[in-house]
C-alpha positions as a Markdown table, in Angstrom:
| # | Residue | x | y | z |
|---|---|---|---|---|
| 1 | Met | 0.0 | 0.0 | 0.0 |
| 2 | Ser | 2.9 | 2.3 | 0.7 |
| 3 | Val | 4.1 | 1.8 | -2.9 |
| 4 | Val | 0.7 | 2.8 | -4.3 |
| 5 | Arg | 0.6 | 5.9 | -2.2 |
| 6 | Ser | 4.0 | 6.8 | -3.4 |
| 7 | Leu | 3.0 | 6.5 | -7.1 |
| 8 | Arg | -0.1 | 8.6 | -6.5 |
| 9 | Ser | 2.0 | 11.2 | -4.9 |
| 10 | Leu | 4.4 | 11.3 | -7.8 |
| 11 | Met | 1.6 | 11.5 | -10.4 |
| 12 | Leu | 0.1 | 14.4 | -8.5 |
| 13 | Ala | 3.4 | 16.1 | -8.4 |
| 14 | Gly | 3.7 | 15.8 | -12.2 |
| 15 | Cys | 6.7 | 13.6 | -12.2 |
| 16 | Ile | 5.0 | 10.8 | -14.2 |
| 17 | Ser | 2.9 | 11.7 | -17.3 |
| 18 | Thr | -0.5 | 10.2 | -17.8 |
| 19 | Met | -0.3 | 10.6 | -21.6 |
| 20 | Pro | -0.1 | 7.3 | -23.5 |
| 21 | Leu | 3.4 | 6.5 | -24.8 |
| 22 | Leu | 3.9 | 6.5 | -28.5 |
| 23 | Val | 6.2 | 3.6 | -29.4 |
| 24 | Pro | 7.6 | 3.9 | -33.0 |
| 25 | Ile | 6.9 | 0.9 | -35.1 |
| 26 | Ala | 9.5 | 0.0 | -37.7 |
| 27 | Ser | 8.0 | -0.9 | -41.2 |
| 28 | Phe | 9.5 | -3.7 | -43.1 |
| 29 | Ser | 8.8 | -4.9 | -46.7 |
| 30 | Leu | 9.9 | -8.2 | -47.9 |
| 31 | Ala | 10.6 | -7.7 | -51.6 |
| 32 | Arg | 10.6 | -10.9 | -53.7 |
| 33 | Pro | 13.9 | -11.4 | -55.6 |
| 34 | Ala | 13.6 | -10.4 | -59.3 |
| 35 | Tyr | 14.2 | -13.2 | -61.7 |
| 36 | Ala | 15.0 | -12.4 | -65.4 |
| 37 | Gln | 12.5 | -14.1 | -67.7 |
| 38 | Gln | 14.3 | -16.1 | -70.3 |
| 39 | Glu | 12.6 | -15.6 | -73.7 |
| 40 | Gln | 11.9 | -18.7 | -75.7 |
| 41 | Ile | 13.9 | -18.6 | -79.0 |
| 42 | Val | 12.0 | -20.0 | -82.0 |
| 43 | Arg | 14.4 | -21.5 | -84.4 |
| 44 | Thr | 13.2 | -21.5 | -88.0 |
| 45 | Leu | 14.4 | -22.5 | -91.4 |
| 46 | Thr | 13.2 | -20.7 | -94.6 |
| 47 | Val | 13.3 | -22.5 | -97.9 |
| 48 | Gln | 11.9 | -21.7 | -101.4 |
| 49 | Gly | 10.8 | -24.3 | -103.8 |
| 50 | Ala | 10.3 | -24.1 | -107.5 |
| 51 | Gly | 7.9 | -26.0 | -109.7 |
| 52 | Lys | 6.7 | -25.9 | -113.3 |
| 53 | Ala | 4.2 | -27.6 | -115.6 |
| 54 | Asn | 3.7 | -27.6 | -119.3 |
| 55 | Val | 0.4 | -27.3 | -121.0 |
| 56 | Ala | -0.4 | -27.7 | -124.7 |
| 57 | Thr | -1.5 | -24.6 | -126.5 |
| 58 | Thr | -4.8 | -25.3 | -128.4 |
| 59 | Leu | -5.8 | -21.8 | -129.3 |
| 60 | Thr | -4.3 | -19.4 | -131.8 |
| 61 | Gln | -4.3 | -15.6 | -131.0 |
| 62 | Val | -4.3 | -13.7 | -134.3 |
| 63 | Gln | -4.1 | -10.0 | -135.2 |
| 64 | Leu | -4.8 | -9.0 | -138.8 |
| 65 | Gly | -6.2 | -6.1 | -140.6 |
| 66 | Val | -6.6 | -3.9 | -143.7 |
| 67 | Glu | -4.1 | -1.3 | -145.0 |
| 68 | Ile | -4.9 | 1.1 | -147.8 |
| 69 | Gln | -2.9 | 3.8 | -149.4 |
| 70 | Gly | -4.2 | 6.7 | -151.6 |
| 71 | Lys | -4.1 | 10.3 | -152.5 |
| 72 | Lys | -7.0 | 11.6 | -150.4 |
| 73 | Ala | -7.5 | 10.9 | -146.7 |
| 74 | Ser | -11.3 | 10.6 | -147.0 |
| 75 | Glu | -11.1 | 8.1 | -149.8 |
| 76 | Val | -8.5 | 6.0 | -148.0 |
| 77 | Gln | -10.5 | 6.0 | -144.8 |
| 78 | Gln | -13.7 | 5.0 | -146.6 |
| 79 | Gln | -12.0 | 2.1 | -148.4 |
| 80 | Val | -10.4 | 0.8 | -145.2 |
| 81 | Ala | -13.8 | 1.0 | -143.4 |
| 82 | Glu | -15.6 | -0.9 | -146.2 |
| 83 | Arg | -13.0 | -3.7 | -146.4 |
| 84 | Ser | -12.6 | -3.9 | -142.6 |
| 85 | Ala | -16.4 | -4.4 | -142.3 |
| 86 | Ala | -16.2 | -7.2 | -144.7 |
| 87 | Val | -13.4 | -8.9 | -142.8 |
| 88 | Val | -15.2 | -8.5 | -139.5 |
| 89 | Glu | -18.4 | -9.9 | -141.0 |
| 90 | Phe | -16.5 | -12.9 | -142.2 |
| 91 | Leu | -14.8 | -13.5 | -138.8 |
| 92 | Gln | -18.2 | -13.3 | -137.0 |
| 93 | Ser | -19.6 | -15.9 | -139.4 |
| 94 | Arg | -16.8 | -18.2 | -138.3 |
| 95 | Asn | -17.6 | -17.8 | -134.6 |
| 96 | Val | -14.1 | -16.7 | -133.6 |
| 97 | Asp | -13.6 | -15.9 | -129.9 |
| 98 | Lys | -12.7 | -12.5 | -128.3 |
| 99 | Leu | -13.1 | -10.6 | -131.5 |
| 100 | Gln | -12.2 | -6.9 | -130.9 |
| 101 | Thr | -10.6 | -3.9 | -132.6 |
| 102 | Ala | -6.8 | -3.8 | -132.1 |
| 103 | Gly | -6.0 | -0.5 | -133.8 |
| 104 | Ile | -7.1 | 2.2 | -136.2 |
| 105 | Ser | -4.8 | 4.7 | -137.8 |
| 106 | Leu | -4.7 | 7.3 | -140.6 |
| 107 | Ser | -1.4 | 9.1 | -141.3 |
| 108 | Pro | 0.0 | 11.2 | -144.1 |
| 109 | Gln | 2.9 | 10.1 | -146.4 |
| 110 | Tyr | 5.6 | 12.6 | -147.1 |
| 111 | Asp | 8.1 | 13.3 | -149.9 |
| 112 | Tyr | 11.3 | 14.9 | -148.8 |
| 113 | Ser | 12.7 | 15.7 | -152.2 |
| 114 | Asn | 14.8 | 18.9 | -152.7 |
| 115 | Asn | 14.9 | 19.3 | -148.9 |
| 116 | Gln | 11.2 | 20.0 | -148.7 |
| 117 | Gln | 8.4 | 18.1 | -147.0 |
| 118 | Gln | 5.4 | 17.5 | -149.1 |
| 119 | Ile | 2.4 | 15.3 | -148.4 |
| 120 | Ile | 1.9 | 12.9 | -151.3 |
| 121 | Gly | -0.8 | 10.6 | -149.9 |
| 122 | Tyr | -2.3 | 8.9 | -146.9 |
| 123 | Val | -2.2 | 5.4 | -145.4 |
| 124 | Ala | -5.0 | 4.0 | -143.3 |
| 125 | Thr | -5.1 | 0.8 | -141.3 |
| 126 | Asn | -7.7 | -1.0 | -139.3 |
| 127 | Ser | -6.8 | -4.2 | -137.4 |
| 128 | Val | -8.7 | -6.7 | -135.2 |
| 129 | Ser | -7.6 | -9.5 | -132.9 |
| 130 | Phe | -9.3 | -12.8 | -132.1 |
| 131 | Arg | -8.8 | -16.4 | -130.9 |
| 132 | Ile | -9.6 | -19.6 | -132.7 |
| 133 | Pro | -8.8 | -23.3 | -132.2 |
| 134 | Thr | -5.4 | -23.9 | -133.7 |
| 135 | Glu | -6.6 | -26.7 | -136.0 |
| 136 | Arg | -8.9 | -24.1 | -137.8 |
| 137 | Ala | -6.4 | -21.3 | -137.9 |
| 138 | Gly | -4.6 | -22.0 | -141.2 |
| 139 | Asp | -7.8 | -22.2 | -143.3 |
| 140 | Leu | -9.3 | -19.2 | -141.6 |
| 141 | Leu | -6.2 | -17.0 | -142.2 |
| 142 | Asp | -6.3 | -17.7 | -145.9 |
| 143 | Gln | -10.1 | -17.1 | -146.1 |
| 144 | Ala | -9.7 | -13.8 | -144.1 |
| 145 | Val | -7.2 | -12.6 | -146.8 |
| 146 | Gln | -9.8 | -13.5 | -149.5 |
| 147 | Ala | -12.4 | -11.6 | -147.5 |
| 148 | Gly | -10.3 | -8.4 | -147.6 |
| 149 | Ala | -7.5 | -8.5 | -145.1 |
| 150 | Thr | -4.2 | -7.2 | -146.5 |
| 151 | Arg | -1.9 | -7.8 | -143.5 |
| 152 | Ile | -1.4 | -10.4 | -140.8 |
| 153 | Asp | 0.4 | -8.7 | -138.0 |
| 154 | Ser | 1.0 | -11.5 | -135.5 |
| 155 | Val | 0.1 | -15.1 | -134.7 |
| 156 | Gly | 0.5 | -16.5 | -131.2 |
| 157 | Phe | -0.5 | -19.6 | -129.2 |
| 158 | Val | -2.3 | -19.9 | -125.8 |
| 159 | Ala | -3.8 | -22.7 | -123.8 |
| 160 | Glu | -7.4 | -23.0 | -122.6 |
| 161 | Asp | -8.1 | -21.3 | -119.2 |
| 162 | Ala | -9.1 | -24.6 | -117.6 |
| 163 | Ala | -5.9 | -26.3 | -118.8 |
| 164 | Ile | -3.8 | -23.3 | -117.5 |
| 165 | Glu | -5.5 | -23.6 | -114.1 |
| 166 | Thr | -4.8 | -27.3 | -113.9 |
| 167 | Ala | -1.1 | -26.8 | -114.8 |
| 168 | Arg | -0.9 | -24.0 | -112.2 |
| 169 | Gln | -2.0 | -26.3 | -109.4 |
| 170 | Gln | 0.5 | -28.9 | -110.6 |
| 171 | Ala | 3.3 | -26.3 | -110.5 |
| 172 | Ile | 2.4 | -25.2 | -107.0 |
| 173 | Gln | 2.3 | -28.8 | -105.8 |
| 174 | Gln | 5.7 | -29.5 | -107.3 |
| 175 | Ala | 7.1 | -26.3 | -105.7 |
| 176 | Val | 5.9 | -27.3 | -102.3 |
| 177 | Gln | 7.4 | -30.8 | -102.6 |
| 178 | Asn | 10.7 | -29.2 | -103.7 |
| 179 | Ala | 10.8 | -26.8 | -100.7 |
| 180 | Gln | 10.0 | -29.7 | -98.3 |
| 181 | Ala | 12.8 | -31.8 | -99.8 |
| 182 | Gln | 15.3 | -29.0 | -99.4 |
| 183 | Ala | 14.3 | -28.5 | -95.8 |
| 184 | Gln | 14.6 | -32.2 | -95.0 |
| 185 | Thr | 18.1 | -32.4 | -96.5 |
| 186 | Val | 19.3 | -29.4 | -94.5 |
| 187 | Leu | 17.8 | -30.5 | -91.2 |
| 188 | Ser | 18.8 | -34.1 | -91.4 |
| 189 | Ser | 22.4 | -33.1 | -92.4 |
| 190 | Leu | 22.6 | -31.1 | -89.1 |
| 191 | Gly | 20.9 | -33.7 | -87.0 |
| 192 | Leu | 17.8 | -31.6 | -86.4 |
| 193 | Gln | 14.1 | -32.5 | -86.5 |
| 194 | Gln | 11.5 | -30.7 | -88.5 |
| 195 | Gln | 8.5 | -29.5 | -86.5 |
| 196 | Glu | 5.5 | -27.6 | -87.8 |
| 197 | Ile | 5.4 | -25.2 | -90.8 |
| 198 | Ile | 4.6 | -21.7 | -89.4 |
| 199 | Asn | 4.4 | -19.6 | -92.6 |
| 200 | Ile | 3.6 | -20.3 | -96.2 |
| 201 | Gln | 3.9 | -18.0 | -99.2 |
| 202 | Val | 3.0 | -18.7 | -102.8 |
| 203 | Asp | 5.3 | -16.3 | -104.7 |
| 204 | Gly | 3.9 | -16.9 | -108.2 |
| 205 | Ala | 2.1 | -19.3 | -110.4 |
| 206 | Ser | 1.0 | -17.8 | -113.7 |
| 207 | Ala | 1.4 | -18.4 | -117.4 |
| 208 | Pro | 3.6 | -16.1 | -119.5 |
| 209 | Pro | 1.7 | -14.1 | -122.1 |
| 210 | Pro | 1.5 | -15.7 | -125.6 |
| 211 | Ile | 4.5 | -15.1 | -127.8 |
| 212 | Phe | 3.5 | -13.8 | -131.2 |
| 213 | Ala | 5.3 | -14.8 | -134.3 |
| 214 | Arg | 5.6 | -12.1 | -136.9 |
| 215 | Arg | 4.4 | -12.9 | -140.4 |
| 216 | Glu | 4.8 | -11.2 | -143.7 |
| 217 | Ala | 1.8 | -9.2 | -144.9 |
| 218 | Met | -0.5 | -11.1 | -147.2 |
| 219 | Met | -2.2 | -9.2 | -149.9 |
| 220 | Ala | -5.9 | -9.8 | -150.8 |
| 221 | Asp | -5.0 | -10.5 | -154.5 |
| 222 | Ser | -2.4 | -13.1 | -153.7 |
| 223 | Val | -2.5 | -16.3 | -155.7 |
| 224 | Ala | -4.5 | -19.1 | -154.1 |
| 225 | Ala | -2.2 | -21.5 | -152.2 |
| 226 | Pro | -2.6 | -24.5 | -149.8 |
| 227 | Ala | -3.7 | -23.7 | -146.3 |
| 228 | Ser | -1.1 | -21.8 | -144.2 |
| 229 | Pro | 0.3 | -24.3 | -141.7 |
| 230 | Val | -0.3 | -23.2 | -138.1 |
| 231 | Ile | 1.3 | -25.4 | -135.4 |
| 232 | Gly | 1.0 | -24.6 | -131.7 |
| 233 | Gly | 3.3 | -25.5 | -128.9 |
| 234 | Glu | 3.4 | -25.6 | -125.1 |
| 235 | Gln | 3.2 | -23.0 | -122.4 |
| 236 | Glu | 5.2 | -23.4 | -119.3 |
| 237 | Ile | 3.6 | -22.5 | -116.0 |
| 238 | Gln | 6.0 | -21.6 | -113.2 |
| 239 | Ala | 5.4 | -21.4 | -109.5 |
| 240 | Ala | 7.5 | -20.6 | -106.4 |
| 241 | Val | 6.6 | -21.4 | -102.8 |
| 242 | Thr | 8.4 | -20.2 | -99.6 |
| 243 | Leu | 8.1 | -22.3 | -96.4 |
| 244 | Gln | 9.1 | -21.2 | -92.9 |
| 245 | Ile | 9.7 | -24.3 | -90.8 |
| 246 | Arg | 10.3 | -24.5 | -87.0 |
| 247 | Tyr | 12.9 | -27.0 | -85.9 |
């Protein structure tokens, strides 16, 4: 009891504060150690394969027309128009395909004698293009000349659209096989295993345009002769395929 009385006396005397004690609290944070994330490296091999397929040309692409020379432009143009109309009518009667105008021109002819330029006449042309089965082309060309054509500008050979598409698919398939064979050779030589193909690109698979063979002009009054021989050939369809392969 004496101790209690002593404490009370000290508190009354102000020696001991009755305010609560503030004890500082230390703050600690436990940070997790940072680990570098290792990126996964994707190893790939890129190869390009080539393929080709040949397709027989069964169609003949022809460009022919009428050329007239004369003194007056109006007369020349009229004669060309009349003869061209006769040629077109003949071609339509033979059911040629893709018949269309290829060119129309009227130009003056000059004489440069005595260092002077003088118009001495005019030349007019009107040409058309069309397609026809190759086995009919020889006879038709000769008959077109008889109908009024005075020039055959070019003769070329093309394949049917369906045949070209079939050859295109074959060329692509061959290109894919070629690319896969290259990849297998490379990876097996290095002791590696092919996994999945992650990217495919078809770089091209189209037929080249028909190559036209130039022919000499044939005049309408030429002497009758056996049918002009017209022999087609083959078109080569090329394709390239690029493969990106993971290993």
